[in-house]
MITOR-948061 format. One line per field, with one value per residue (C-alpha): x, y, z; residue number from 0. Coordinates in Angstrom, 2 decimals, m for minus. Example, Ala and Ser with C-alpha at 12.3 -4.5 7.8 and 13.67 -1.06 7.14 Angstrom:
# MITOR-948061
xx	[12.30 | 13.67]
yy	[m4.50 | m1.06]
zz	[7.80 | 7.14]
n	[0 | 1]
This chain:
# MITOR-948061
xx	[m4.47 | m2.07 | m3.69 | m2.09 | m3.30 | m1.96 | m2.41 | m2.21 | m4.03 | m1.60 | 0.79 | 2.84 | m0.18 | m1.88 | 1.30 | 1.90 | m1.51 | m1.45 | 1.99 | 0.79 | m2.00 | 0.37 | 2.60 | m0.31 | m0.91 | m4.33 | m4.95 | m7.19 | m5.88 | m7.27 | m6.24 | m7.08 | m7.10 | m7.87 | m9.48 | m12.89 | m11.39 | m9.76 | m5.99 | m5.19 | m2.22 | m0.89 | 1.49 | m1.34 | m2.89 | m0.59 | m0.58 | m3.26 | m5.97 | m5.61 | m5.69 | m8.90 | m7.22 | m7.66 | m10.96 | m11.18 | m11.86 | m8.65 | m6.74 | m7.54 | m4.64 | m7.12 | m10.90 | m12.59 | m13.92 | m10.34 | m10.15 | m13.42 | m12.31 | m9.01 | m10.69 | m8.87 | m11.10 | m11.03 | m11.62 | m11.78 | m12.26 | m10.82 | m8.15 | m6.38 | m6.49 | m3.83 | m1.91 | m1.72 | 1.62 | 1.62 | m1.67 | m1.33 | m4.55 | m5.32 | m8.22 | m10.20 | m13.76 | m14.90 | m13.59 | m10.61 | m8.72 | m6.17 | m3.08 | m0.17 | 1.78 | 1.09 | 2.42 | 2.66 | 2.40 | 1.29 | 3.10 | 3.79 | 2.11 | 2.80 | 4.54 | 2.23 | 2.92 | 2.73 | m0.57 | 1.31 | 2.14 | m1.26 | m0.93 | m4.48 | m6.22 | m8.82 | m7.62 | m4.14 | m3.64 | m1.24 | m1.10 | m1.14 | m4.47 | m7.64 | m9.39 | m6.55 | m6.66 | m10.45 | m10.48 | m7.84 | m9.11 | m12.03 | m9.53 | m7.82 | m9.68 | m8.00 | m6.72 | m6.50 | m3.21 | m1.73 | 1.27 | 3.27 | 5.57 | 8.42 | 10.49 | 10.71 | 9.07 | 5.59 | 5.68 | 7.00 | 4.41 | 1.63 | 3.09 | 3.08 | m0.58 | m1.56 | 0.33 | m1.18 | m4.64 | m3.95 | m3.38 | m0.89 | 1.76 | 4.32 | 6.64 | 8.78 | 11.78 | 13.71 | 16.90 | 19.17 | 17.73 | 14.80 | 15.45 | 18.35 | 18.00 | 17.49 | 19.31 | 22.44 | 22.44 | 22.28 | 18.92 | 17.68 | 18.66 | 16.84 | 13.55 | 13.80 | 14.11 | 11.27 | 8.87 | 9.85 | 9.00 | 5.51 | 5.10 | 5.82 | 7.47 | 10.13 | 11.61 | 14.64 | 16.49 | 13.35 | 11.18 | 7.46 | 7.04 | 3.34 | 0.04 | m2.51 | m6.22 | m9.18 | m11.28 | m12.81 | m9.37 | m10.07 | m9.51 | m6.08 | m5.91 | m2.26 | 1.32 | 4.25 | 7.78 | 11.10 | 12.20 | 9.34 | 7.06 | 3.36 | 0.89 | m2.65 | m3.33 | m6.45 | m5.03 | m1.77 | m0.24 | 2.33 | 4.94 | 7.69 | 8.25 | 6.73 | 7.31 | 6.95 | 3.76 | 5.24 | 2.86 | 1.15 | 4.46 | 5.96 | 2.94 | 3.35 | 6.92 | 8.64 | 12.05 | 11.91 | 14.77 | 14.06 | 11.08 | 9.99 | 13.28 | 13.35 | 16.02 | 17.04 | 14.05 | 11.56 | 10.94 | 10.57 | 11.93 | 8.95 | 9.45 | 5.70 | 5.43 | 6.80 | 6.91 | 7.24 | 7.15 | 7.58 | 7.13 | 10.20 | 13.98 | 16.01 | 19.71 | 21.55 | 25.26 | 26.85 | 23.98 | 20.20 | 17.83 | 14.21 | 12.97 | 9.92 | 8.97 | 6.41 | 9.01 | 10.44 | 6.97 | 6.22 | 9.58 | 9.95 | 6.36 | 6.75 | 9.95 | 8.16 | 5.29 | 7.74 | 9.48 | 6.17 | 5.91 | 9.36 | 11.64 | 14.25 | 15.18 | 17.17 | 15.86 | 18.41 | 16.86 | 17.41 | 16.23 | 14.48 | 12.00 | 10.10 | 8.34 | 6.09 | 6.06 | 4.45 | 5.75 | 8.89 | 9.31 | 12.14 | 13.43 | 15.98 | 18.08 | 20.18 | 20.89 | 23.07 | 24.19 | 27.91 | 28.45 | 31.62 | 31.03 | 28.07 | 28.51 | 25.99 | 24.98 | 23.24 | 22.62 | 22.64 | 19.23 | 17.42 | 15.39 | 16.50 | 19.31 | 20.71 | 22.97 | 25.22 | 26.40 | 29.81 | 31.53 | 35.08 | 35.14 | 32.10 | 28.68 | 26.04 | 22.94 | 21.39 | 18.72 | 17.25 | 14.86 | 12.85 | 15.64 | 14.31 | 17.32 | 19.76 | 17.59 | 17.35 | 21.06 | 21.96 | 19.56 | 21.00 | 24.54 | 23.69 | 21.75 | 24.78 | 27.18 | 29.02 | 30.44 | 31.46 | 34.10 | 32.98 | 34.46 | 32.12 | 29.08 | 29.94 | 30.64 | 27.34 | 28.90 | 29.07 | 26.07 | 24.97 | 23.97 | 27.61 | 28.40 | 26.17 | 27.79 | 27.39]
yy	[8.66 | 7.12 | 5.15 | 2.27 | 1.06 | m2.13 | m2.86 | m6.59 | m9.24 | m12.11 | m13.68 | m10.49 | m8.22 | m10.59 | m11.10 | m7.37 | m6.37 | m9.18 | m8.10 | m4.51 | m5.61 | m7.93 | m4.89 | m3.01 | m0.65 | 0.82 | 2.95 | 2.07 | m0.61 | m1.22 | m4.26 | m4.07 | m7.20 | m7.69 | m11.10 | m11.65 | m13.98 | m13.14 | m13.86 | m17.50 | m19.84 | m20.01 | m23.01 | m25.60 | m24.22 | m26.32 | m29.26 | m30.32 | m27.88 | m28.91 | m32.55 | m31.91 | m32.78 | m29.35 | m27.48 | m23.74 | m22.85 | m24.63 | m22.40 | m19.22 | m17.90 | m16.79 | m16.99 | m13.89 | m13.17 | m12.48 | m9.30 | m8.00 | m8.81 | m7.00 | m4.00 | m4.64 | m3.43 | m5.70 | m4.21 | m7.32 | m7.61 | m4.13 | m2.72 | 0.49 | 3.08 | 5.50 | 6.87 | 10.59 | 10.58 | 14.32 | 14.18 | 10.58 | 9.36 | 6.25 | 5.97 | 2.85 | 2.05 | 5.68 | 5.64 | 7.27 | 6.48 | 8.61 | 7.00 | 7.92 | 4.81 | 2.87 | m0.65 | m2.16 | m5.96 | m6.35 | m9.64 | m10.82 | m11.95 | m15.05 | m14.62 | m15.48 | m16.75 | m14.19 | m14.04 | m14.65 | m18.22 | m19.05 | m17.64 | m16.26 | m19.46 | m20.94 | m23.74 | m22.23 | m21.66 | m20.04 | m20.84 | m17.92 | m17.61 | m19.46 | m18.54 | m20.13 | m23.31 | m23.57 | m23.06 | m25.68 | m28.21 | m28.94 | m30.16 | m32.71 | m35.70 | m39.09 | m39.83 | m36.24 | m34.91 | m31.80 | m29.87 | m28.07 | m25.29 | m24.67 | m27.01 | m24.93 | m25.86 | m24.65 | m26.66 | m29.78 | m29.53 | m29.24 | m32.24 | m34.27 | m33.48 | m34.28 | m37.58 | m38.52 | m37.87 | m40.20 | m37.65 | m38.01 | m35.35 | m33.78 | m31.13 | m28.90 | m26.95 | m24.69 | m24.79 | m27.83 | m29.20 | m28.73 | m26.50 | m24.98 | m21.57 | m22.68 | m25.97 | m27.97 | m30.71 | m33.31 | m31.99 | m31.74 | m35.38 | m36.46 | m34.85 | m35.86 | m39.48 | m39.06 | m37.73 | m40.32 | m43.11 | m41.60 | m41.58 | m37.91 | m37.18 | m34.49 | m32.71 | m30.54 | m28.15 | m27.85 | m24.76 | m24.46 | m23.02 | m22.42 | m23.62 | m24.31 | m23.65 | m25.78 | m25.26 | m22.15 | m20.83 | m20.09 | m23.36 | m24.97 | m28.34 | m29.10 | m27.97 | m27.58 | m27.82 | m26.55 | m30.09 | m30.21 | m32.52 | m31.73 | m33.50 | m33.06 | m31.78 | m31.07 | m28.11 | m26.40 | m24.97 | m22.19 | m22.09 | m19.83 | m17.61 | m14.55 | m10.81 | m8.41 | m6.34 | m2.86 | m0.93 | 0.95 | 1.82 | 2.97 | 5.14 | 6.70 | 7.76 | 5.21 | 3.84 | 0.49 | m1.97 | m5.71 | m4.82 | m1.91 | m0.64 | m0.52 | 0.18 | m2.25 | m1.12 | m1.77 | 1.86 | 2.83 | 6.04 | 7.73 | 7.52 | 7.12 | 4.12 | 0.67 | m2.60 | m6.29 | m9.68 | m10.77 | m7.25 | m5.60 | m5.66 | m5.04 | m4.64 | m7.93 | m8.04 | m5.86 | m6.17 | m6.32 | m9.26 | m10.11 | m13.35 | m15.25 | m17.32 | m17.56 | m17.38 | m14.18 | m12.65 | m13.37 | m12.34 | m9.17 | m8.08 | m8.54 | m6.45 | m3.70 | m3.78 | m3.35 | m0.50 | 1.28 | 1.13 | 2.73 | m0.27 | 0.59 | m3.07 | m3.94 | m6.93 | m9.72 | m12.66 | m16.30 | m17.88 | m21.23 | m22.81 | m26.05 | m28.05 | m31.14 | m33.56 | m37.02 | m38.44 | m36.29 | m33.15 | m30.96 | m28.48 | m25.86 | m23.79 | m20.84 | m19.47 | m21.51 | m18.58 | m18.86 | m22.46 | m24.24 | m27.74 | m29.94 | m32.69 | m35.52 | m37.03 | m40.38 | m42.80 | m46.45 | m48.15 | m44.83 | m43.01 | m39.59 | m37.67 | m34.15 | m32.00 | m29.51 | m26.46 | m24.94 | m21.80 | m23.09 | m24.26 | m22.27 | m23.89 | m21.72 | m23.87 | m27.34 | m29.22 | m31.97 | m34.57 | m36.37 | m35.50 | m33.05 | m33.63 | m32.51 | m29.48 | m28.41 | m28.89 | m26.98 | m24.17 | m23.77 | m23.75 | m21.17 | m18.97 | m19.02 | m18.26 | m21.55 | m24.06 | m27.72 | m29.76 | m31.42 | m34.71 | m34.77 | m34.21 | m36.99 | m39.51 | m41.28 | m42.39 | m38.79 | m37.75 | m34.38 | m33.13 | m33.31 | m30.66 | m28.04 | m25.21 | m25.55]
zz	[17.32 | 14.82 | 11.98 | 10.04 | 6.65 | 5.08 | 1.37 | 0.73 | 2.76 | 2.24 | 4.72 | 5.21 | 5.67 | 8.09 | 10.12 | 10.33 | 11.64 | 14.20 | 15.41 | 15.77 | 18.09 | 19.97 | 20.45 | 22.06 | 19.15 | 19.93 | 16.88 | 13.91 | 11.50 | 8.03 | 5.99 | 2.29 | 0.13 | m3.54 | m2.97 | m1.35 | 1.27 | 4.60 | 4.70 | 3.96 | 3.50 | m0.04 | 0.04 | 0.27 | m2.93 | m5.12 | m2.70 | m0.20 | m1.32 | m4.97 | m3.89 | m1.97 | 1.34 | 2.93 | 3.22 | 2.61 | 6.24 | 7.27 | 4.84 | 6.74 | 8.82 | 11.47 | 11.73 | 10.38 | 13.88 | 15.02 | 12.94 | 14.38 | 17.92 | 17.38 | 15.74 | 12.47 | 9.67 | 6.60 | 3.16 | 0.98 | m2.76 | m3.19 | m5.50 | m4.51 | m7.28 | m6.09 | m3.14 | m2.39 | m0.58 | 0.13 | 2.04 | 3.24 | 1.65 | m0.39 | m2.84 | m3.77 | m4.85 | m4.51 | m0.93 | 0.64 | 3.82 | 5.61 | 7.11 | 9.33 | 8.36 | 5.19 | 4.52 | 1.06 | 1.31 | m2.28 | m2.90 | m6.43 | m9.62 | m11.74 | m15.06 | m17.95 | m21.43 | m24.24 | m26.08 | m29.34 | m28.30 | m26.84 | m23.34 | m23.39 | m24.48 | m22.15 | m19.85 | m19.57 | m15.85 | m13.43 | m9.72 | m7.32 | m5.51 | m4.54 | m7.77 | m9.76 | m7.69 | m7.85 | m11.62 | m12.40 | m9.83 | m12.15 | m14.76 | m12.53 | m13.87 | m14.14 | m17.62 | m18.83 | m20.21 | m18.59 | m19.85 | m17.20 | m18.41 | m15.98 | m13.84 | m10.67 | m7.38 | m8.36 | m11.57 | m9.82 | m7.04 | m9.63 | m11.47 | m8.25 | m7.60 | m11.19 | m11.20 | m7.84 | m9.27 | m12.20 | m14.96 | m17.78 | m17.05 | m19.37 | m17.91 | m20.13 | m18.82 | m21.20 | m19.07 | m19.28 | m16.03 | m13.67 | m10.63 | m12.54 | m10.90 | m7.31 | m6.69 | m7.41 | m10.07 | m7.30 | m6.08 | m9.66 | m10.24 | m7.08 | m8.07 | m11.72 | m10.64 | m8.14 | m10.77 | m13.35 | m10.90 | m10.73 | m14.51 | m15.21 | m18.58 | m18.11 | m21.13 | m20.31 | m22.58 | m24.71 | m25.13 | m25.64 | m29.13 | m28.79 | m27.39 | m30.13 | m29.90 | m30.92 | m34.03 | m32.47 | m31.62 | m27.97 | m26.05 | m25.73 | m27.48 | m28.25 | m27.69 | m30.08 | m28.68 | m29.97 | m30.90 | m33.38 | m31.40 | m31.16 | m28.88 | m27.66 | m24.15 | m22.11 | m20.19 | m19.28 | m16.12 | m16.38 | m13.62 | m14.95 | m11.94 | m10.35 | m10.47 | m7.53 | m7.53 | m7.71 | m9.99 | m7.17 | m5.53 | m8.81 | m9.60 | m6.15 | m6.90 | m4.65 | m5.62 | m7.41 | m8.04 | m8.15 | m6.00 | m3.83 | m2.42 | 1.38 | 3.97 | 6.70 | 8.80 | 6.03 | 5.07 | 1.42 | m0.07 | 1.63 | 5.40 | 6.07 | 3.73 | 4.53 | 2.60 | 3.46 | 1.79 | m1.83 | m3.18 | m1.65 | m2.03 | 1.13 | 2.03 | 2.44 | 3.18 | 0.49 | m1.95 | m2.10 | m1.81 | m2.47 | m0.91 | m2.11 | 0.92 | 3.69 | 6.50 | 5.03 | 4.68 | 8.35 | 9.80 | 7.77 | 8.39 | 12.14 | 12.13 | 10.20 | 12.70 | 15.57 | 13.75 | 13.18 | 16.97 | 17.25 | 17.80 | 15.12 | 14.52 | 11.39 | 9.46 | 9.09 | 7.19 | 8.13 | 4.88 | 4.80 | 2.43 | 1.85 | m0.83 | m0.64 | m3.56 | m3.23 | 0.06 | 0.03 | 2.13 | 0.94 | 3.52 | 2.55 | 4.92 | 3.74 | 0.27 | m2.07 | m4.24 | m4.96 | m3.90 | m5.03 | m3.59 | m2.74 | m0.15 | 0.03 | 3.35 | 3.11 | 5.94 | 4.74 | 4.71 | 5.12 | 2.47 | 3.67 | 1.95 | 2.23 | 0.09 | 1.89 | m0.08 | 0.58 | m0.64 | m0.36 | 3.29 | 4.44 | 4.83 | 3.12 | 2.56 | 2.80 | 0.84 | 3.04 | 1.61 | 4.30 | 6.72 | 9.33 | 11.59 | 8.88 | 8.20 | 11.83 | 12.49 | 9.33 | 10.15 | 13.64 | 12.26 | 9.62 | 12.05 | 14.37 | 11.51 | 12.10 | 9.65 | 9.89 | 8.04 | 4.85 | 6.03 | 9.02 | 6.82 | 4.38 | 7.16 | 8.07 | 11.37 | 12.61 | 14.74 | 13.39 | 16.83 | 17.96 | 15.35 | 16.93 | 18.89 | 22.65]
n	[0 | 1 | 2 | 3 | 4 | 5 | 6 | 7 | 8 | 9 | 10 | 11 | 12 | 13 | 14 | 15 | 16 | 17 | 18 | 19 | 20 | 21 | 22 | 23 | 24 | 25 | 26 | 27 | 28 | 29 | 30 | 31 | 32 | 33 | 34 | 35 | 36 | 37 | 38 | 39 | 40 | 41 | 42 | 43 | 44 | 45 | 46 | 47 | 48 | 49 | 50 | 51 | 52 | 53 | 54 | 55 | 56 | 57 | 58 | 59 | 60 | 61 | 62 | 63 | 64 | 65 | 66 | 67 | 68 | 69 | 70 | 71 | 72 | 73 | 74 | 75 | 76 | 77 | 78 | 79 | 80 | 81 | 82 | 83 | 84 | 85 | 86 | 87 | 88 | 89 | 90 | 91 | 92 | 93 | 94 | 95 | 96 | 97 | 98 | 99 | 100 | 101 | 102 | 103 | 104 | 105 | 106 | 107 | 108 | 109 | 110 | 111 | 112 | 113 | 114 | 115 | 116 | 117 | 118 | 119 | 120 | 121 | 122 | 123 | 124 | 125 | 126 | 127 | 128 | 129 | 130 | 131 | 132 | 133 | 134 | 135 | 136 | 137 | 138 | 139 | 140 | 141 | 142 | 143 | 144 | 145 | 146 | 147 | 148 | 149 | 150 | 151 | 152 | 153 | 154 | 155 | 156 | 157 | 158 | 159 | 160 | 161 | 162 | 163 | 164 | 165 | 166 | 167 | 168 | 169 | 170 | 171 | 172 | 173 | 174 | 175 | 176 | 177 | 178 | 179 | 180 | 181 | 182 | 183 | 184 | 185 | 186 | 187 | 188 | 189 | 190 | 191 | 192 | 193 | 194 | 195 | 196 | 197 | 198 | 199 | 200 | 201 | 202 | 203 | 204 | 205 | 206 | 207 | 208 | 209 | 210 | 211 | 212 | 213 | 214 | 215 | 216 | 217 | 218 | 219 | 220 | 221 | 222 | 223 | 224 | 225 | 226 | 227 | 228 | 229 | 230 | 231 | 232 | 233 | 234 | 235 | 236 | 237 | 238 | 239 | 240 | 241 | 242 | 243 | 244 | 245 | 246 | 247 | 248 | 249 | 250 | 251 | 252 | 253 | 254 | 255 | 256 | 257 | 258 | 259 | 260 | 261 | 262 | 263 | 264 | 265 | 266 | 267 | 268 | 269 | 270 | 271 | 272 | 273 | 274 | 275 | 276 | 277 | 278 | 279 | 280 | 281 | 282 | 283 | 284 | 285 | 286 | 287 | 288 | 289 | 290 | 291 | 292 | 293 | 294 | 295 | 296 | 297 | 298 | 299 | 300 | 301 | 302 | 303 | 304 | 305 | 306 | 307 | 308 | 309 | 310 | 311 | 312 | 313 | 314 | 315 | 316 | 317 | 318 | 319 | 320 | 321 | 322 | 323 | 324 | 325 | 326 | 327 | 328 | 329 | 330 | 331 | 332 | 333 | 334 | 335 | 336 | 337 | 338 | 339 | 340 | 341 | 342 | 343 | 344 | 345 | 346 | 347 | 348 | 349 | 350 | 351 | 352 | 353 | 354 | 355 | 356 | 357 | 358 | 359 | 360 | 361 | 362 | 363 | 364 | 365 | 366 | 367 | 368 | 369 | 370 | 371 | 372 | 373 | 374 | 375 | 376 | 377 | 378 | 379 | 380 | 381 | 382 | 383 | 384 | 385 | 386 | 387 | 388 | 389 | 390 | 391 | 392 | 393 | 394 | 395 | 396 | 397 | 398 | 399 | 400 | 401 | 402 | 403 | 404 | 405]
């Protein structure tokens, strides 16, 4: 009987094993995770969990009993040492498991600051897993000063939580504006203003020169910036992006590009090994893409599960993302790469606003702030490959629903 082993017990790994059982796969399934917890949601880590508004048991994607009921064997708190591709065996913790199909859902790791500028000092945190959130949660005490390095969504979400908890917050972004890599200036302006109204100090176009230790040299105590300013801090959060976890794949001889290279079915350069989620790069239009999002992890993993069962379905992503900051829910549909114009849609006397990205006359993405209708209409248009005139978007009298294809 065919045996499937999945390395990585995050969103992709959990979605894949569930889809296999939904597809009536009856063979043995082993899910290996490096953390001691069963698969859990990661987005709340920098939001509701850090705020203390979500308990740990509510974080789990499924109760642990589900895996026992479905005969999915969990190997938690384990790190895989190596893969013997020729004999289809993986080795970990003095154990070995044979597989017929192996899935790498190894996710990604946060970028860290170099040790030379204080990256290894105590109370310098990254945000990726429960251990990170639990460690930094102890520092969220009213009146303390936190430095956040990086003005992407992770950094801004952490800033929102800190400001909500009454901390003094300074955020440093080396680019000329926050969200420089992922959003238009209009969206950057919106969130800069939002954070400033909550007391966050944002410094753009300024680099962190170094984090300085205390008298013992091991605990962060102050920060020096490229403009020459130096100020005391109680702790720091680093949010400068993530890198795909490809070490195991690379050591196994698999092809690596911006991630583990897979074909449109999700197979790596070894036909018995598949990959899904943050860790892999897949064909997209005339290029290659790696998506860092929960929806991608779920959708791609479910396609891989079906293909393990013989479906031969090509994965075509329908990208969407979200971020929660204070009382604002940002919902993003599509990919804004290559936009030439941004059209604002604002309804008078409403707090919602959306920015619609166009490549010439073609709609390619939308950022919607507290505007679920704009998001849903945009997502349906993008999924259908349709576009709408810019004039209709900018006119608040136009009902968005009338723009949907019949």
